[in-house]
N, C-alpha and C positions, 0 to 999 in steps of 0.2 A: 619341200626343200627350198631354201633361199638361194638366190642366184650366186651369192658370194660364198656360200657354204661349200667346202670341198666334198667331192663325191665319196660316199662310204659304201663299201661292198663287203658282204659276208663271204669269207672263204670257205670252200668245201673242205671236208676232212683230208682229202688227197692233197689239196693245195697247201693246207697247213703243214702236213707232213713234209712236203717238198721244201717249203719255206724254212722250217726249223732245221732241216738237214743242210740246206744251202748256207744258212747263217751260223750253223753249228751251235745252236742254243736250245734251251728247253722252253716250254710254254710259259713257265713262271718268270723267265727273264725278259719277256716282252713288256713294254710299257702298258699301263692299264687305262681303260676308259670305263666310266661308271655306266651301269645298265640304265640309269635314268637320265643319261646325257641326252639333251634335246636333239643332237645331231643324228642319233640312232633312231631308225624307224622301228615299228613294232615287228616282233618276230625274232629279235636277238635274245640269246640266252647266255647265262653265265658260262664262261670259258670259250665262247665263240671268238674267232679272230676276225678283226675288221681291217680291211685295206683302205687307206685314206689316200686319195689322189689329189695332190695340190699342183697347180700350174703357176710357176714363178718365171717371169721373163720369157714366156713361151716354152719353157721346158717342164716336163712332167716329173714330179717327185712322188715316191710312194712311201707311206709310213704305215706301220702295222701296230695295232693295239689289241689287247685281249680284254674281253668284257668281264668286269668284276662287279662285286656288290658295292 
């Protein structure tokens, strides 16, 4: 992982369920990230949800993507 690359973390099924309930959305409504994206490490599969942590001006922001083809 490059120092400037945001941290990517795979969510567990329980975390995904909580996230979708909190946001009141379905899995298909999340933005997508390609399975061959260089930011993703090995071990990700289609329909996994990725939490992306970005730090802007000292504050953490979280973005979520679903892995797709």
